C-alpha positions, 0 to 999 in steps of 0.5 A: 523488463523493469530493472528496479522495483519496490516491495511494499506491505501493509503492516502495524495492523495489530492493537492492544492484545490483538495480533495481525501478521508477522511484521518482523519477518515481513520487515526483513523481506519488503523495502517499504512498510505502509504503517496503520495510523490508528483508523482501521487498526494500530495503537501508539505502542504498535506504531512505535514498535513497527517504526522502530523495526522498519527504521532498523531494517532500512525500510521506507515508511509510509502512513496507511490511513483508512476509515475509523472501522476496526470492526471491519478492518477498514474494508467497509465504506463509511459515508463521509463528505470529502472535507471530512475525509481530508480531516480524517486522513490528515489526523492519521498521517499526523499521528504516525508522524508524531510517533515516528518522531519518538522512534527516530524515523521519518514518514516519507509517503502515504497509502490509503487503506482498504475501502477508502483506497478503493473508493478513491480509486474510482471517485475523483472527489475522494481522491482529491480529498486524500491528496489535499490532506497530504499536500497540506501536511507536507508537499514533499510526501509522496503518494503511493497510488493503485496504478491507473486510478483516480488517486494516481491522477489526482496526485499528479494533477496536484503536483504531489510526488506519486508512485504507482503500485500493483498487487501480487495477491489481488486480481484485477478487473478490466477497469484497473480496479481490484476484484472485490473481496468475496468475489471469485478471482479477488485473492491470489494465494499461489506465490509462484503463480503471483510471481509469474504474473508479476514478471510477465507485467514487468516484461510486457507492461500488461497485467492480466485481468479476469474479465478481458484482455491484459491492461497496461499498468505502470509499476513502481511498487508491488504490494503483498498484504501483511494480513494474509496467512501466507504473506511471508511466503508470498513476499519471500518467493516474489522477492527471490524470483524477481532478483533471480531475473536480475530485478533490483528490489529497492524502496522507490524512495531510497537513492 
């Protein structure tokens, strides 16, 4: 069984008077925070407060760019050419880096959000477009990619640091892609079941899927979505269960 793994969450997804999730509690549990950059959610004040809290909790910080689609929370594909995606991602990473400079924090990795991440997982041109933005901004920035996908392969081909993530609260297809939201089996709400599944993955290297035999996946990081109603219970249960089995829960970019 793997003896060390990161626990990440998508955070900083409020904006203006609209609040999403319990970021303060999640930042006391997770070891890496994927912070929204103003595309699908967030604003400068939300970014700043989330960055400060992440820094104070010793949590690794990642930029979480997505489509400019607040109404759809970044979960709808917006038709864009690859070059446009590169500029979209670069602009959002840069925005978070600028606010991070004010917060005394450092952005160390990038993880695409929602529909952009899912499209990148299966479309190499989109994956390459995202990786080009990351590499142009900082060759040392890591890419946090859905395990076994085109995003992971594109980052490796470009020589960009890459870490593979699996999802605690999402179902999988035999292709390695996530079960589309709205389809049966897409979401996992039972924290104990989610922990059992993750421990099986760490023991065997294989993830159960809804349409076939378990598939082989690498896992450097586990994601719990911060916008889910049971996110705090899910993250806390998983961390407790992992540590009870002797697994060190620690940021993948933490020495």
